[in-house]
MDTraj code that builds the backbone (N, CA, C; nanometers):
import mdtraj as md
import numpy as np

residues = "GLY MET ALA PHE PRO THR THR THR THR VAL LYS LEU GLY THR THR VAL ILE TRP ASN ASN LYS ASP ALA VAL ALA HIS THR VAL THR SER ASP ASP GLY SER SER PHE SER SER GLY ASN LEU ALA SER GLY ALA SER PHE SER TYR LEU ALA LYS THR THR GLY SER PHE PRO TYR TYR CYS ASN TYR HIS SER ASN MET PRO GLY PRO LEU VAL LEU ASN PRO".split()
xyz = np.array([
    [0.0726, -0.1171, -0.0033],
    [-0.0074, -0.0079, -0.0116],
    [0.0763, 0.1160, 0.0138],
    [0.2042, 0.1164, -0.0384],
    [0.2981, 0.2430, -0.0466],
    [0.3074, 0.3058, 0.0982],
    [0.3174, 0.2441, 0.1881],
    [0.3272, 0.3002, 0.3241],
    [0.3844, 0.2158, 0.4373],
    [0.4504, 0.2652, 0.5309],
    [0.5111, 0.1991, 0.6315],
    [0.4096, 0.2082, 0.7561],
    [0.4094, 0.1285, 0.8491],
    [0.3308, 0.1505, 0.9595],
    [0.3359, 0.2675, 1.0291],
    [0.2282, 0.3319, 1.0927],
    [0.2685, 0.4758, 1.1381],
    [0.3502, 0.4799, 1.2586],
    [0.3767, 0.3566, 1.3322],
    [0.4845, 0.3441, 1.4410],
    [0.4934, 0.1831, 1.4656],
    [0.6111, 0.1582, 1.4766],
    [0.6468, 0.0209, 1.5007],
    [0.7170, 0.0186, 1.6346],
    [0.6581, -0.0516, 1.7173],
    [0.7298, -0.0540, 1.8646],
    [0.7612, -0.2014, 1.9000],
    [0.8864, -0.2072, 1.9338],
    [0.9364, -0.3633, 1.9693],
    [1.0262, -0.3386, 2.0917],
    [1.0326, -0.4675, 2.1498],
    [1.1438, -0.4742, 2.2739],
    [1.2908, -0.4981, 2.2063],
    [1.3690, -0.4422, 2.2931],
    [1.5182, -0.4575, 2.2570],
    [1.5479, -0.6084, 2.2351],
    [1.6245, -0.6612, 2.1369],
    [1.6379, -0.7859, 2.1126],
    [1.5662, -0.8540, 2.0097],
    [1.4530, -0.7929, 1.9573],
    [1.3679, -0.8334, 1.8663],
    [1.4204, -0.8209, 1.7276],
    [1.3856, -0.9032, 1.6436],
    [1.4271, -0.8863, 1.4952],
    [1.2983, -0.8310, 1.4255],
    [1.3215, -0.7132, 1.3635],
    [1.2130, -0.6390, 1.3007],
    [1.2307, -0.6859, 1.1406],
    [1.1229, -0.7116, 1.0751],
    [1.1219, -0.7565, 0.9365],
    [1.0241, -0.6696, 0.8465],
    [1.0840, -0.6053, 0.7591],
    [0.9974, -0.5348, 0.6650],
    [0.9758, -0.6142, 0.5267],
    [0.8621, -0.6410, 0.4763],
    [0.8404, -0.7172, 0.3517],
    [0.7802, -0.6165, 0.2476],
    [0.8315, -0.6184, 0.1482],
    [0.7957, -0.5456, 0.0253],
    [0.6786, -0.6096, -0.0389],
    [0.5533, -0.5759, -0.0305],
    [0.4346, -0.6412, -0.0726],
    [0.3860, -0.5498, -0.1967],
    [0.4698, -0.4362, -0.2389],
    [0.4185, -0.3640, -0.3414],
    [0.4756, -0.4131, -0.4749],
    [0.4408, -0.3594, -0.5921],
    [0.4937, -0.3894, -0.7134],
    [0.6178, -0.3165, -0.7369],
    [0.6489, -0.2149, -0.6808],
    [0.7770, -0.1211, -0.7077],
    [0.8721, -0.1445, -0.5880],
    [1.0071, -0.1134, -0.6202],
    [1.1063, -0.1216, -0.5333],
    [1.0824, -0.0199, -0.4074],
    [1.1517, -0.0458, -0.3004],
    [1.1632, 0.0420, -0.1799],
    [1.2856, 0.0291, -0.1169],
    [1.3125, 0.1051, -0.0025],
    [1.4273, 0.0958, 0.0761],
    [1.3725, 0.1144, 0.2209],
    [1.4265, 0.0601, 0.3334],
    [1.4123, 0.0955, 0.4557],
    [1.5432, 0.1769, 0.5034],
    [1.5386, 0.2983, 0.5331],
    [1.6765, 0.3506, 0.5554],
    [1.6438, 0.4432, 0.6766],
    [1.7219, 0.4332, 0.7794],
    [1.7236, 0.5266, 0.8833],
    [1.7621, 0.6698, 0.8702],
    [1.7084, 0.7632, 0.9341],
    [1.7254, 0.9037, 0.9093],
    [1.8798, 0.9383, 0.9218],
    [1.9329, 0.8617, 1.0185],
    [2.0719, 0.8830, 1.0466],
    [2.1802, 0.8297, 0.9463],
    [2.1122, 0.7397, 0.8590],
    [2.1910, 0.6819, 0.7621],
    [2.2847, 0.5720, 0.8039],
    [2.2954, 0.5451, 0.9308],
    [2.3773, 0.4407, 0.9773],
    [2.3298, 0.3238, 1.0646],
    [2.2040, 0.3731, 1.1265],
    [2.1560, 0.2638, 1.2206],
    [2.0966, 0.1386, 1.1325],
    [2.0431, 0.1688, 1.0240],
    [1.9945, 0.0471, 0.9373],
    [1.9766, 0.1003, 0.8148],
    [1.9929, 0.0082, 0.6969],
    [1.9663, 0.0536, 0.5744],
    [1.9488, -0.0854, 0.4958],
    [1.8496, -0.0827, 0.4213],
    [1.8206, -0.2226, 0.3574],
    [1.8777, -0.2200, 0.1901],
    [1.9125, -0.1061, 0.1468],
    [1.9477, -0.1098, 0.0186],
    [1.8088, -0.1312, -0.0606],
    [1.8191, -0.1620, -0.1954],
    [1.7069, -0.1800, -0.2776],
    [1.6277, -0.3006, -0.2394],
    [1.4991, -0.2855, -0.2270],
    [1.4137, -0.4016, -0.1869],
    [1.3225, -0.4178, -0.2999],
    [1.3538, -0.5089, -0.4003],
    [1.2439, -0.5439, -0.5085],
    [1.1267, -0.5877, -0.4463],
    [1.0245, -0.5889, -0.5312],
    [0.8874, -0.6464, -0.4954],
    [0.9021, -0.7841, -0.4470],
    [0.8515, -0.8205, -0.3415],
    [0.8644, -0.9570, -0.2728],
    [0.9709, -0.9860, -0.1939],
    [1.0612, -0.8766, -0.1734],
    [1.2004, -0.8903, -0.1015],
    [1.1494, -0.8543, 0.0400],
    [1.2521, -0.8846, 0.1388],
    [1.2239, -0.8545, 0.2691],
    [1.3645, -0.8063, 0.3466],
    [1.3704, -0.7421, 0.4398],
    [1.4958, -0.6901, 0.5128],
    [1.4646, -0.7013, 0.6495],
    [1.5630, -0.7535, 0.7335],
    [1.5575, -0.7718, 0.8734],
    [1.6667, -0.6923, 0.9446],
    [1.6159, -0.6630, 1.0598],
    [1.7107, -0.5675, 1.1688],
    [1.6927, -0.6186, 1.3143],
    [1.7970, -0.6472, 1.3572],
    [1.8056, -0.6866, 1.5211],
    [1.8132, -0.5649, 1.5935],
    [1.7142, -0.5325, 1.6654],
    [1.7060, -0.4240, 1.7500],
    [1.7963, -0.4328, 1.8765],
    [1.9112, -0.3572, 1.8565],
    [2.0245, -0.3682, 1.9612],
    [2.0277, -0.2487, 2.0469],
    [1.9617, -0.1417, 2.0193],
    [1.9689, 0.0036, 2.1001],
    [1.8499, 0.0481, 2.1237],
    [1.8084, 0.0864, 2.2462],
    [1.6777, 0.1505, 2.2884],
    [1.6667, 0.3032, 2.2037],
    [1.5500, 0.3457, 2.1772],
    [1.5342, 0.4711, 2.1401],
    [1.4348, 0.4750, 2.0254],
    [1.4109, 0.5888, 1.9630],
    [1.3328, 0.6277, 1.8466],
    [1.4202, 0.6345, 1.7240],
    [1.3877, 0.5653, 1.6290],
    [1.4524, 0.5680, 1.4964],
    [1.3835, 0.5759, 1.3698],
    [1.3732, 0.7103, 1.3389],
    [1.2862, 0.7427, 1.2316],
    [1.3651, 0.6837, 1.0896],
    [1.2660, 0.6481, 1.0004],
    [1.3236, 0.5972, 0.8858],
    [1.2339, 0.6336, 0.7610],
    [1.2813, 0.5781, 0.6505],
    [1.1997, 0.6429, 0.5239],
    [1.2450, 0.5431, 0.4026],
    [1.1609, 0.5652, 0.2894],
    [1.2070, 0.4935, 0.1628],
    [1.2916, 0.5946, 0.0697],
    [1.3914, 0.5588, 0.0383],
    [1.4692, 0.6577, -0.0422],
    [1.4010, 0.6899, -0.1753],
    [1.3136, 0.5992, -0.2347],
    [1.2383, 0.6399, -0.3477],
    [1.1215, 0.7093, -0.3343],
    [1.0561, 0.7145, -0.2197],
    [0.9183, 0.7601, -0.1901],
    [0.9112, 0.8493, -0.0537],
    [0.9418, 0.9695, -0.0811],
    [0.9537, 1.0584, 0.0368],
    [0.8090, 1.0597, 0.1270],
    [0.7119, 1.0166, 0.0759],
    [0.5767, 1.0121, 0.1444],
    [0.5727, 0.8758, 0.2238],
    [0.6849, 0.8232, 0.2527],
    [0.6728, 0.6799, 0.3382],
    [0.7621, 0.6822, 0.4562],
    [0.7413, 0.7719, 0.5507],
    [0.8196, 0.7816, 0.6768],
    [0.7767, 0.6872, 0.7723],
    [0.8393, 0.6397, 0.8663],
    [0.7941, 0.5409, 0.9642],
    [0.8885, 0.5371, 1.0779],
    [0.8444, 0.5694, 1.1884],
    [0.9314, 0.5493, 1.3153],
    [0.9438, 0.4197, 1.3737],
    [1.0611, 0.3624, 1.4150],
    [1.0751, 0.2418, 1.4656],
    [1.1192, 0.2907, 1.6075],
    [1.0460, 0.2216, 1.7190],
    [1.0605, 0.2612, 1.8587],
    [1.1244, 0.1225, 1.9364],
    [1.2220, 0.1275, 1.9829],
    [1.2780, 0.0188, 2.0637],
    [1.2597, 0.0580, 2.2047],
    [1.2127, -0.0314, 2.2739],
    [1.1898, -0.0237, 2.4316],
    [1.2879, -0.1259, 2.4974],
    [1.3143, -0.1085, 2.6108],
    [1.4027, -0.2133, 2.6887],
    [1.3223, -0.3364, 2.7240],
])
top = md.Topology()
chain = top.add_chain()
for i, resn in enumerate(residues, 1):
    res = top.add_residue(resn, chain, resSeq=i)
    for name in ("N", "CA", "C"):
        top.add_atom(name, md.element.get_by_symbol(name[0]), res)
traj = md.Trajectory(xyz[None], top)
């Protein structure tokens, strides 16, 4: 649906998985550019990230600026 969840909240140590169910490519890129970055995710591809640090990590799709989504990691 060309959108990330409004907010994704998980506990520290959880593996977060993004699945691209759209017909176009996306990325999952943290705003700071270093916490996580999926690279190009073609249709049907997925990206996983192990939550190692607590805090709020805004992210976006490099191709679609209307797709922001915060990841919140709780202890």
